[in-house]
C-alpha positions as CSV (number, residue, x, y, z in Angstrom):
1,X,172.5,158.1,167.1
2,X,176.0,158.0,168.7
3,X,178.6,158.8,166.0
4,X,181.7,156.7,165.5
5,X,184.0,159.2,167.2
6,X,181.8,159.3,170.4
7,X,181.8,155.5,170.5
8,X,185.5,155.3,170.1
9,X,185.9,157.8,172.9
10,X,183.8,155.5,175.2
11,X,186.1,152.6,174.3
12,X,189.4,154.4,174.6
13,X,188.4,155.8,178.0
14,X,189.1,152.4,179.4
15,X,191.2,150.9,176.6
16,X,193.6,153.4,175.1
17,X,195.3,150.6,173.1
18,X,192.0,149.8,171.3
19,X,192.1,149.1,167.6
20,X,190.1,152.2,166.7
21,X,190.6,151.5,163.0
22,X,188.8,148.2,163.3
23,X,185.9,149.8,165.2
24,X,185.6,152.6,162.5
25,X,185.6,149.9,159.8
26,X,182.9,147.9,161.6
27,X,180.8,151.1,162.2
28,X,181.0,152.0,158.5
29,X,180.3,148.4,157.3
30,X,177.3,148.0,159.6
31,X,175.9,151.4,158.6
32,X,176.3,150.5,154.9
33,X,174.6,147.1,155.3
34,X,171.6,148.4,157.3
35,X,171.2,151.4,154.9
36,X,167.5,152.0,154.2
37,X,166.3,149.8,157.1
38,X,164.2,151.5,159.8
39,X,163.1,150.6,163.3
40,X,159.5,150.8,164.4
41,X,160.3,154.1,166.1
42,X,161.1,155.6,162.6
43,X,164.8,155.8,163.4
44,X,167.5,154.3,161.2
45,X,168.0,150.7,162.1
46,X,171.7,151.1,162.7
47,X,171.0,153.2,165.8
48,X,170.2,149.8,167.5
49,X,173.6,148.1,167.0
50,X,175.4,151.3,168.0
51,X,173.4,151.5,171.2
52,X,174.2,147.8,172.0
53,X,177.9,148.6,171.4
54,X,177.6,151.6,173.8
55,X,176.0,149.4,176.4
56,X,178.9,147.0,176.3
57,X,181.4,149.8,176.7
58,X,179.9,150.3,180.2
59,X,181.3,146.8,181.0
60,X,184.7,147.8,179.5
61,X,184.7,144.9,177.1
62,X,187.3,144.1,174.5
63,X,187.4,145.3,170.8
64,X,186.0,142.0,169.4
65,X,182.9,142.2,171.5
66,X,182.3,145.9,170.6
67,X,182.8,145.1,166.9
68,X,180.4,142.1,167.2
69,X,177.8,144.4,168.7
70,X,178.0,146.7,165.7
71,X,177.7,143.8,163.3
72,X,175.4,141.5,165.3
73,X,172.4,141.8,162.9
74,X,174.2,142.0,159.6
75,X,174.1,138.3,158.8
76,X,170.5,138.0,159.9
77,X,169.0,141.1,158.3
78,X,171.3,142.2,155.4
79,X,173.2,140.7,152.4
80,X,176.3,140.3,154.5
81,X,177.5,136.7,155.0
82,X,179.6,134.9,157.6
83,X,182.4,134.8,155.0
84,X,182.2,138.6,154.5
85,X,182.6,139.1,158.2
86,X,185.4,136.6,158.6
87,X,187.4,138.1,155.7
88,X,187.1,141.7,156.9
89,X,187.1,141.3,160.7
90,X,188.6,137.9,161.4
91,X,187.2,134.5,162.4
92,X,186.9,135.5,166.1
93,X,184.4,138.2,165.3
94,X,182.7,136.1,162.7
95,X,182.1,133.3,165.2
96,X,180.7,135.7,167.7
97,X,178.3,137.3,165.1
98,X,177.3,133.8,164.0
99,X,176.6,132.8,167.6
100,X,174.4,135.9,168.2
101,X,172.5,135.2,165.0
102,X,171.7,131.7,166.0
103,X,170.5,132.9,169.4
104,X,168.3,135.4,167.7
105,X,166.6,132.6,165.8
106,X,165.9,130.6,168.9
107,X,162.2,130.7,170.0
108,X,163.1,130.7,173.7
109,X,159.6,131.4,174.8
110,X,158.2,128.3,173.1
111,X,156.9,125.4,175.1
112,X,157.9,122.0,176.5
113,X,160.3,120.0,174.3
114,X,161.1,122.8,171.9
115,X,161.9,125.2,174.7
116,X,164.2,122.6,176.3
117,X,166.0,122.0,173.0
118,X,166.5,125.7,172.5
119,X,167.7,126.1,176.1
120,X,170.3,123.5,175.4
121,X,171.4,125.4,172.3
122,X,171.6,128.6,174.4
123,X,173.8,126.8,176.9
124,X,176.0,125.4,174.1
125,X,176.5,129.0,172.8
126,X,177.4,130.1,176.3
127,X,180.0,127.3,176.6
128,X,181.7,128.2,173.3
129,X,182.1,131.9,174.1
130,X,180.2,133.7,176.8
131,X,180.7,137.0,175.0
132,X,177.8,135.8,172.7
133,X,175.4,136.0,175.6
134,X,176.8,139.4,176.7
135,X,176.0,140.8,173.3
136,X,172.6,139.1,173.3
137,X,171.7,140.5,176.8
138,X,172.7,144.0,175.7
139,X,170.7,143.6,172.5
140,X,167.7,142.5,174.6
141,X,168.1,145.4,177.1
142,X,168.1,148.0,174.3
143,X,165.1,146.4,172.7
144,X,163.3,146.5,176.0
145,X,164.2,150.1,176.5
146,X,162.5,150.9,173.1
147,X,159.7,148.3,173.2
148,X,156.9,150.9,173.3
149,X,157.2,151.1,169.5
150,X,156.2,147.5,169.0
151,X,152.7,146.1,168.7
152,X,150.9,145.2,172.0
153,X,151.1,141.4,171.2
154,X,154.8,141.6,170.5
155,X,155.5,143.7,173.6
156,X,153.7,141.1,175.8
157,X,155.6,138.2,174.1
158,X,159.0,139.8,174.4
159,X,158.4,140.9,177.9
160,X,157.4,137.4,179.1
161,X,160.5,136.0,177.4
162,X,162.6,138.7,179.1
163,X,161.1,137.9,182.5
164,X,161.4,134.1,182.2
165,X,164.7,133.8,180.3
166,X,166.9,136.8,179.9
167,X,166.5,138.6,183.3
168,X,167.2,135.4,185.3
169,X,170.2,134.6,183.0
170,X,171.7,138.1,183.6
171,X,171.2,137.5,187.4
172,X,172.8,134.1,187.2
173,X,175.8,135.6,185.4
174,X,176.2,138.1,188.3
175,X,174.9,141.2,186.3
176,X,172.3,142.1,188.9
177,X,171.9,145.7,187.6
178,X,170.9,144.3,184.2
179,X,168.6,141.8,185.7
180,X,166.8,144.4,187.7
181,X,166.4,146.7,184.8
182,X,165.2,143.9,182.4
183,X,162.6,142.8,185.0
184,X,161.3,146.3,185.6
185,X,161.0,147.0,181.8
186,X,159.1,143.8,181.4
187,X,157.0,144.5,184.5
188,X,156.1,147.9,182.9
189,X,154.5,146.0,180.0
190,X,153.0,143.0,181.7
191,X,151.5,144.7,184.7
192,X,151.4,148.5,184.1
193,X,148.8,149.1,186.8
194,X,150.8,147.2,189.4
195,X,154.0,149.1,188.6
196,X,152.1,152.5,188.6
197,X,150.6,151.7,192.0
198,X,154.1,151.0,193.5
199,X,155.4,154.3,192.1
200,X,152.4,156.2,193.5
201,X,153.0,154.8,196.9
202,X,156.7,155.6,196.8
203,X,155.8,159.2,196.0
204,X,153.3,159.3,198.9
205,X,155.9,157.8,201.2
206,X,158.5,160.4,200.2
207,X,156.0,163.2,200.8
208,X,155.3,161.9,204.3
209,X,158.8,161.0,205.4
210,X,161.1,163.2,203.3
211,X,164.3,162.0,201.6
212,X,164.9,158.9,203.7
213,X,167.8,157.7,201.5
214,X,169.7,161.0,202.0
215,X,169.0,160.8,205.8
216,X,170.1,157.2,206.2
217,X,173.2,157.7,204.0
218,X,174.2,160.6,206.2
219,X,173.7,158.4,209.3
220,X,176.0,155.7,207.8
221,X,178.7,158.2,206.8
222,X,178.7,159.8,210.2
223,X,179.2,156.4,211.9
224,X,182.1,155.5,209.5
225,X,183.7,158.9,210.0
226,X,183.4,158.4,213.8
227,X,185.4,155.1,213.5
228,X,187.8,156.5,210.9
229,X,186.9,154.0,208.2
230,X,187.4,155.2,204.5
231,X,184.4,154.1,202.5
232,X,181.8,155.3,199.9
233,X,178.1,155.0,200.7
234,X,175.4,154.7,198.1
235,X,171.6,154.5,198.8
236,X,168.7,153.7,196.5
237,X,165.1,152.7,196.5
238,X,164.5,149.2,195.2
239,X,163.0,148.7,191.7
240,X,159.2,148.5,191.5
241,X,159.3,144.9,190.3
242,X,161.6,143.9,193.2
243,X,159.1,145.4,195.6
244,X,156.1,143.8,193.9
245,X,157.8,140.4,194.1
246,X,158.4,140.8,197.8
247,X,154.8,141.8,198.3
248,X,153.7,138.7,196.5
249,X,156.2,136.4,198.3
250,X,155.4,137.7,201.7
251,X,151.7,138.3,201.2
252,X,152.1,141.8,202.5
253,X,150.8,145.2,201.4
254,X,153.2,148.0,200.6
255,X,152.6,149.7,203.9
256,X,153.8,146.6,205.8
257,X,156.9,146.1,203.6
258,X,159.9,147.6,205.4
259,X,163.1,146.8,203.5
260,X,162.4,148.8,200.3
261,X,165.7,150.7,200.5
262,X,169.1,149.3,199.8
263,X,172.5,150.7,200.6
264,X,176.0,149.8,199.4
265,X,179.2,150.5,201.3
266,X,182.4,150.3,199.2
267,X,185.5,149.9,201.3
268,X,189.3,150.0,200.7
269,X,190.0,146.4,201.7
270,X,188.4,143.2,203.0
271,X,189.3,143.8,206.7
272,X,187.3,147.1,206.5
273,X,184.3,145.2,205.3
274,X,184.1,143.4,208.6
275,X,184.9,146.5,210.6
276,X,181.9,148.2,208.8
277,X,179.7,145.3,209.5
278,X,180.5,145.5,213.2
279,X,179.9,149.3,213.1
280,X,176.5,148.8,211.5
281,X,175.4,146.2,214.0
282,X,176.7,148.2,216.9
283,X,174.8,151.3,215.7
284,X,171.5,149.6,214.7
285,X,169.8,146.3,215.5
286,X,170.4,143.5,213.1
287,X,167.3,141.7,211.7
288,X,167.6,138.0,212.5
289,X,167.9,135.6,209.6
290,X,168.9,138.4,207.2
291,X,172.7,138.0,207.2
292,X,174.8,136.4,204.4
293,X,178.5,136.4,204.1
294,X,179.4,136.0,200.4
295,X,183.0,137.1,201.1
296,X,183.9,133.9,203.0
297,X,181.5,131.8,200.8
298,X,181.5,133.4,197.3
299,X,178.8,132.6,194.7
300,X,180.0,130.5,191.7
301,X,179.9,133.5,189.4
302,X,182.5,135.3,191.6
303,X,180.1,137.5,193.6
304,X,181.4,138.6,197.0
305,X,179.7,140.8,199.4
306,X,178.3,140.9,203.0
307,X,174.5,141.3,203.1
308,X,172.8,142.4,206.3
309,X,169.5,144.0,207.1
310,X,169.3,146.4,210.1
311,X,166.5,148.3,211.7
312,X,167.6,151.8,211.0
313,X,166.3,155.4,211.3
314,X,162.7,155.5,212.6
315,X,162.7,151.7,212.8
316,X,162.8,151.3,209.0
317,X,164.5,148.1,207.8
318,X,167.2,148.7,205.3
319,X,169.4,146.2,203.5
320,X,173.1,147.0,203.5
321,X,175.7,145.4,201.1
322,X,179.4,145.8,202.1
323,X,182.2,145.0,199.7
324,X,185.6,146.2,198.4
325,X,185.9,148.1,195.1
326,X,187.3,145.0,193.3
327,X,184.4,143.0,194.7
328,X,182.0,145.8,193.5
329,X,183.4,145.7,190.0
330,X,182.6,141.9,189.8
331,X,179.2,142.5,191.4
332,X,178.4,145.0,188.6
333,X,179.9,143.1,185.7
334,X,179.5,139.5,186.9
335,X,181.2,136.9,184.8
336,X,181.8,139.6,182.2
337,X,184.5,141.0,184.5
338,X,186.8,138.4,183.0
339,X,187.1,140.5,179.8
340,X,187.1,143.9,181.5
341,X,189.9,146.3,180.4
342,X,191.5,149.2,182.2
343,X,194.2,151.4,180.8
344,X,194.5,149.2,177.7
345,X,195.1,145.9,179.4
346,X,193.0,143.2,180.9
347,X,192.0,144.2,184.4
348,X,193.6,141.9,186.9
349,X,190.7,141.4,189.3
350,X,191.3,138.5,191.7
351,X,187.6,137.9,192.1
352,X,186.7,137.7,188.4
353,X,185.7,134.1,187.5
354,X,187.1,132.3,184.5
355,X,184.0,131.8,182.3
356,X,185.2,128.4,181.1
357,X,185.4,127.2,184.7
358,X,182.0,128.7,185.5
359,X,180.3,127.1,182.5
360,X,182.0,123.8,183.4
361,X,180.6,124.0,187.0
362,X,177.1,124.2,185.4
363,X,177.5,121.7,182.6
364,X,178.8,118.8,184.7
365,X,175.3,118.6,186.3
366,X,173.5,118.5,182.9
367,X,175.4,115.9,181.0
368,X,173.0,113.0,181.7
369,X,169.8,115.0,181.4
370,X,167.2,114.6,178.7
371,X,165.4,117.7,177.3
372,X,162.8,118.0,180.0
373,X,165.3,117.5,182.9
374,X,167.7,119.9,181.2
375,X,165.0,122.6,181.1
376,X,164.3,121.9,184.8
377,X,168.0,122.2,185.7
378,X,168.5,125.4,183.8
379,X,165.4,127.1,185.4
380,X,166.5,126.0,188.8
381,X,170.1,127.2,188.2
382,X,168.8,130.7,187.0
383,X,166.1,131.3,189.6
384,X,167.6,129.8,192.8
385,X,169.2,131.6,195.6
386,X,171.7,129.6,197.7
387,X,172.1,128.2,201.2
388,X,175.4,127.0,202.6
389,X,175.5,123.9,204.7
390,X,178.4,122.0,206.3
391,X,179.4,118.4,206.2
392,X,180.4,116.7,209.5
393,X,184.0,117.4,208.5
394,X,183.4,121.1,208.1
395,X,183.4,121.2,204.2
396,X,180.9,123.6,202.7
397,X,178.1,122.4,200.4
398,X,176.2,124.9,198.3
399,X,172.5,124.2,197.5
400,X,169.6,126.2,196.2
401,X,167.1,127.8,198.6
402,X,164.5,125.2,199.7
403,X,166.8,122.2,199.4
404,X,166.3,119.2,201.7
405,X,168.7,116.6,203.2
406,X,168.0,114.4,200.2
407,X,169.3,117.2,197.9
408,X,172.3,117.4,200.1
409,X,172.9,113.6,199.9
410,X,172.7,113.6,196.1
411,X,175.0,116.6,195.9
412,X,177.6,114.6,197.9
413,X,177.3,111.5,195.7
414,X,174.5,109.7,193.9
415,X,175.3,106.5,195.8
416,X,174.8,108.4,199.1
417,X,171.5,109.8,197.9
418,X,170.1,106.4,196.7
419,X,170.9,104.7,200.0
420,X,169.7,107.5,202.3
421,X,167.3,106.5,205.0
422,X,167.5,109.5,207.3
423,X,169.4,112.7,208.2
424,X,170.6,114.7,211.2
425,X,170.8,118.5,211.3
426,X,173.0,119.9,213.9
427,X,173.0,116.4,215.6
428,X,169.2,116.1,215.7
429,X,167.3,113.5,213.6
430,X,164.9,115.3,211.1
431,X,162.5,114.2,208.4
432,X,164.0,114.0,204.9
433,X,161.6,116.8,203.7
434,X,163.1,119.4,206.1
435,X,164.2,122.6,204.4
436,X,167.9,123.4,205.0
437,X,169.0,126.7,206.4
438,X,172.3,128.6,206.2
439,X,175.1,127.4,208.5
440,X,173.5,124.0,209.4
441,X,175.6,120.9,209.7
442,X,174.1,117.9,207.9
443,X,174.8,114.2,208.4
444,X,173.2,111.6,206.1
445,X,172.3,108.2,207.5
446,X,172.5,105.4,204.9
447,X,171.6,101.7,204.7
448,X,172.3,98.9,202.3
449,X,169.4,97.8,200.2
450,X,167.6,101.2,200.3
451,X,166.3,102.3,196.9
452,X,164.9,105.7,195.8
453,X,161.2,106.1,196.3
454,X,158.8,107.8,193.9
455,X,157.7,110.1,196.7
456,X,161.2,111.5,196.9
457,X,160.5,113.4,193.7
458,X,158.1,115.6,195.7
459,X,160.8,116.2,198.4
460,X,163.9,117.2,196.4
461,X,164.3,120.5,194.5
462,X,167.6,120.2,192.7
463,X,167.8,119.0,189.1
464,X,170.7,116.7,190.0
465,X,168.6,114.8,192.6
466,X,165.5,114.7,190.5
467,X,167.4,113.4,187.6
468,X,169.1,110.6,189.6
469,X,165.8,109.5,191.3
470,X,164.0,109.4,187.9
471,X,166.8,107.4,186.4
472,X,166.8,104.9,189.3
473,X,163.0,104.6,189.1
474,X,163.2,104.3,185.3
475,X,165.7,101.4,185.6
476,X,163.4,99.5,188.0
477,X,160.4,99.8,185.7
478,X,162.5,99.5,182.5
479,X,161.2,96.1,181.4
480,X,157.6,97.2,181.9
481,X,158.2,100.5,180.1
482,X,160.0,98.7,177.2
483,X,157.0,96.5,176.6
484,X,154.6,99.4,176.8
485,X,156.9,101.4,174.4
486,X,156.9,98.5,171.9
487,X,153.1,98.6,171.8
488,X,152.9,102.4,171.5
489,X,155.5,102.4,168.7
490,X,153.6,99.6,166.8
491,X,150.3,101.6,167.1
492,X,152.0,104.9,166.0
493,X,153.7,103.2,163.0
494,X,150.4,101.4,162.0
495,X,148.6,104.8,162.0
496,X,150.8,105.9,159.0
497,X,150.9,102.5,157.3
498,X,154.5,101.7,158.4
499,X,156.1,98.9,160.5
500,X,158.0,99.5,163.7
501,X,161.0,97.4,162.7
502,X,164.2,97.2,164.7
503,X,166.0,99.1,161.9
504,X,163.4,101.9,162.0
505,X,163.6,102.1,165.8
506,X,167.4,102.2,165.6
507,X,167.3,105.0,163.1
508,X,164.8,107.0,165.2
509,X,167.0,106.5,168.3
510,X,170.1,107.8,166.5
511,X,168.3,110.9,165.2
512,X,166.8,111.6,168.6
513,X,170.2,111.3,170.3
514,X,169.0,108.2,172.3
515,X,171.7,105.5,173.0
516,X,169.8,102.4,171.7
517,X,166.3,101.0,170.8
518,X,165.7,99.7,174.4
519,X,166.2,103.2,175.8
520,X,164.0,104.7,173.1
521,X,161.2,102.2,173.9
522,X,161.7,102.7,177.7
523,X,161.2,106.5,177.2
524,X,158.1,105.9,175.1
525,X,156.7,103.6,177.8
526,X,157.4,106.1,180.6
527,X,155.8,109.0,178.6
528,X,159.1,110.9,178.5
529,X,159.0,110.7,174.7
530,X,155.8,110.6,172.6
531,X,155.2,108.1,169.8
532,X,154.4,111.0,167.5
533,X,157.9,112.4,168.0
534,X,159.4,109.1,167.0
535,X,157.2,108.8,163.9
536,X,157.8,112.5,163.0
537,X,161.6,111.9,163.2
538,X,161.4,109.3,160.4
539,X,158.4,110.3,158.4
540,X,157.7,114.0,158.9
541,X,155.4,114.4,155.9
542,X,153.2,111.4,156.9
543,X,153.2,112.5,160.5
544,X,152.1,116.0,159.4
545,X,149.1,114.5,157.6
546,X,148.5,112.2,160.6
547,X,148.4,115.3,162.8
548,X,145.2,116.6,161.1
549,X,142.1,116.0,163.1
550,X,139.9,113.2,161.8
551,X,136.2,113.7,161.3
552,X,134.5,111.4,163.8
553,X,132.0,110.4,161.1
554,X,134.8,108.8,159.0
555,X,137.0,107.6,161.9
556,X,136.6,103.9,160.8
557,X,137.7,102.7,157.4
558,X,136.5,99.5,155.6
559,X,132.7,100.1,155.7
560,X,130.5,99.9,152.7
561,X,128.9,103.2,151.6
562,X,125.5,102.3,153.2
563,X,127.0,100.9,156.4
564,X,127.2,102.7,159.8
565,X,129.3,101.7,162.8
566,X,129.1,101.7,166.6
567,X,131.8,101.1,169.1
568,X,131.3,97.9,171.1
569,X,130.4,98.7,174.8
570,X,132.1,95.4,175.7
571,X,135.6,96.4,174.8
572,X,135.4,100.2,174.1
573,X,138.0,100.2,171.3
574,X,139.9,103.4,170.6
575,X,142.1,104.5,167.7
576,X,145.4,102.8,167.8
577,X,143.9,99.4,168.7
578,X,143.5,96.7,166.0
579,X,139.8,96.4,165.3
580,X,137.3,94.1,163.6
581,X,133.6,94.7,162.7
582,X,130.6,92.4,163.3
583,X,127.4,93.2,161.3
584,X,124.4,93.4,163.6
585,X,120.8,93.5,162.2
586,X,119.3,96.9,162.9
587,X,122.6,98.3,164.4
588,X,124.9,98.4,161.4
589,X,128.5,97.3,162.2
590,X,129.7,96.9,165.8
591,X,133.4,97.7,166.1
592,X,135.4,95.5,168.5
593,X,139.0,95.3,169.6
594,X,140.7,92.4,168.0
595,X,141.2,90.7,171.4
596,X,137.6,91.2,172.6
597,X,136.3,88.0,174.2
598,X,132.9,88.6,172.6
599,X,134.3,87.7,169.2
600,X,134.4,84.1,170.2
601,X,130.7,83.9,169.7
602,X,131.0,84.8,166.0
603,X,133.7,82.3,165.0
604,X,131.3,80.2,163.1
605,X,129.7,83.2,161.3
606,X,132.6,84.5,159.1
607,X,130.1,86.2,156.8
608,X,129.3,88.8,159.5
609,X,133.0,89.8,160.0
610,X,134.2,93.1,158.4
611,X,137.9,94.0,158.2
612,X,138.2,97.5,159.6
613,X,141.0,99.9,160.6
614,X,141.1,103.3,162.0
615,X,141.6,106.4,159.8
616,X,145.2,107.7,160.2
617,X,145.3,111.2,161.8
618,X,144.6,113.0,165.0
619,X,141.2,111.9,166.4
620,X,139.0,114.1,168.6
621,X,138.8,113.2,172.3
622,X,135.4,111.5,171.9
623,X,136.1,107.8,172.7
624,X,134.9,106.9,176.2
625,X,137.0,104.4,178.1
626,X,136.2,103.1,181.6
627,X,139.0,103.3,184.2
628,X,138.8,101.8,187.7
629,X,140.8,103.5,190.4
630,X,141.6,102.8,194.0
631,X,142.4,106.1,195.7
632,X,143.1,107.3,199.3
633,X,140.1,108.5,201.3
634,X,141.6,111.9,202.1
635,X,140.3,115.4,201.7
636,X,141.0,116.9,198.2
637,X,142.2,113.6,196.6
638,X,139.2,113.1,194.3
639,X,139.3,116.8,193.2
640,X,143.0,116.5,192.4
641,X,142.4,113.3,190.4
642,X,139.8,115.0,188.3
643,X,142.1,118.0,187.8
644,X,144.9,115.6,186.8
645,X,142.7,114.0,184.1
646,X,141.7,117.4,182.8
647,X,145.4,118.4,182.6
648,X,145.9,115.6,180.2
649,X,143.2,117.2,177.9
650,X,140.7,114.4,178.7
651,X,137.1,114.8,179.6
652,X,135.3,112.9,182.4
653,X,131.9,111.7,181.0
654,X,130.7,109.8,184.1
655,X,131.9,108.8,187.6
656,X,130.6,106.3,190.1
657,X,131.8,104.8,193.4
658,X,132.1,101.0,193.4
659,X,133.3,100.6,197.0
660,X,133.9,102.9,200.0
661,X,136.3,102.0,202.8
662,X,137.6,104.1,205.7
663,X,141.0,104.5,204.1
664,X,140.3,103.9,200.3
665,X,137.7,104.5,197.7
666,X,137.2,102.4,194.6
667,X,135.5,104.2,191.7
668,X,135.0,103.9,188.0
669,X,135.5,106.9,185.7
670,X,134.4,107.1,182.0
671,X,137.1,109.2,180.3
672,X,136.8,110.5,176.7
673,X,140.1,110.0,174.9
674,X,141.7,110.5,171.5
675,X,143.6,107.2,171.1
676,X,145.7,104.6,172.7
677,X,148.6,107.0,173.3
678,X,146.2,109.4,175.0
679,X,144.9,106.5,177.2
680,X,148.5,105.7,178.2
681,X,149.3,109.3,179.0
682,X,146.2,109.5,181.3
683,X,147.0,106.2,183.0
684,X,150.6,107.1,183.5
685,X,149.7,110.4,185.1
686,X,147.3,108.7,187.5
687,X,149.7,105.9,188.4
688,X,152.4,108.5,189.3
689,X,150.1,110.2,191.9
690,X,150.9,109.3,195.4
691,X,147.3,108.8,196.4
692,X,146.4,106.4,193.6
693,X,147.0,102.9,194.7
694,X,145.8,101.2,191.5
695,X,144.5,102.1,188.1
696,X,143.2,99.7,185.4
697,X,141.2,99.8,182.2
698,X,137.9,98.0,182.6
699,X,136.3,96.0,179.8
700,X,132.8,94.7,180.5
701,X,132.2,91.6,178.5
702,X,128.6,91.4,179.8
703,X,127.5,94.4,177.8
704,X,127.2,92.8,174.4
705,X,125.9,94.3,171.1
């Protein structure tokens, strides 16, 4: 374990004015609080906070962040409290420790709504003080470096979380070195055979070709010396995971992958960057489509550099990054460069981005998003590379890789996107699904009366465009969704013996952060919110009981002890619908939906009527319902429809074609479902498919009991 004097030496090396007394006090306090606690490796637990603090000194961070690292687990794992930290180390440190503690408690690898909710909390923590995320990233990096001492299940869970959340987040913040190391450490756990194979091939390649990095570095330095340009040159082989990802993306084997080496040239000034670029392109052939100028068009996190790929020695493709020393400091530290110290004062780096401005640039796109859309936005933000396009006036528009003219239109203004009818790229009319490339000039053609189409959702890739299109489509279908939502809410509340009153719905809307009851019902009707979530918000204990799966033998309540029941084939009632029973000699009680036309026949036989209702709880998917679909007669459509039903956790019991036309098929599918909510989910998923022209529930009044 690094002792306190060694840690202080690391801090004072870049910040001679550091409050060393405060760091000593934090070291002693943390050591005392964690006394007796051990890591899985058998080491004292306090070795971990000290290692995290040491990692943060590499980024030359301020005293408050270093102290936070030493104390970041005290509130979570020891008897220390927020008040204790605030009294001894100040509210700034206490707030940072509290923020890290809350992030530690987030289950970021959970699924769907919970993951989205936790992502939002992560983002809120970032917006309050980005140093919280810096401590958390250093914490995760040290844990990944020592993950071999964890159980296999925990290793896999932490590695997936690292690969999906923390590595992309580090990259999005500009800390590319940390992203690469986190990815490779996770790759070591998740695919050890794949990683080992990459390393073996590297060793074989080095044996065959010698030290390529040393040779190419010498070639570059010789060229710079010839032109009298002062610069440093660094070469390295890319990380195993980076190579593996390229192999997967390009569908190529290792032997065909050429750009597995990367080189950085650090110059004295910006002018030299372009002189070096010219020298490299003059000495070697540039690879088309592999040039990016992030100096003239910086990334939002402050990253500046020129990227080019050339065909170097022996025809090997090598990637070269060219930047000044100040640009390099930001490239290494990312947004963290804002807090970087040198000689006891904040480093005045003109390229460091103000974290508040950076967070604001992200948050303005998320304000109107619900949980699912927010999750989509965050993942797009963290994983996307960028393309730079130009407006007809020459202004630059930044978009993620794979963006289309529709994304461009919505990026300009929602009104432009909604009224878009076409686009021109470099003066040529193109389809709206065309993928944009760097340097293209884009012009949007609009028309009054145009409205967003459901098919646009398959064209756009940006969260902003998807959110705006969904909102517009939701408004068009709002009345229909509100009516559906009312029925779903009634059924869900009936399940637990409650009434879906306006007051109950208003309360649920407020607790779920929805603006009013109409919006709540619209989200229910559009399947963006489940009825179970609404009920659980108001009656969690009842909802928990309702979540237990009901035995199919006692699904219907209201029968006498000696009576059995059968679902009516005429109306195929499912849990959630109001039901009534009709006694039938030799068949027990036939269960009908309350609105079944067959019941008219028994109006004058009240003695045969039995008052029934469904057992509250989660039913098995065992209630067959017939759906009639009209679908496109195209290859693969029927298979996709069947897969879509399966994705909704529903089983297809029977399928038959009713009508076959050259362009459309009409078919009936018997689907086994849990309840009315499950039926609605399946029908909504089918209606949303572009190749489904119509879907309806079929009730056959001819088949009577």
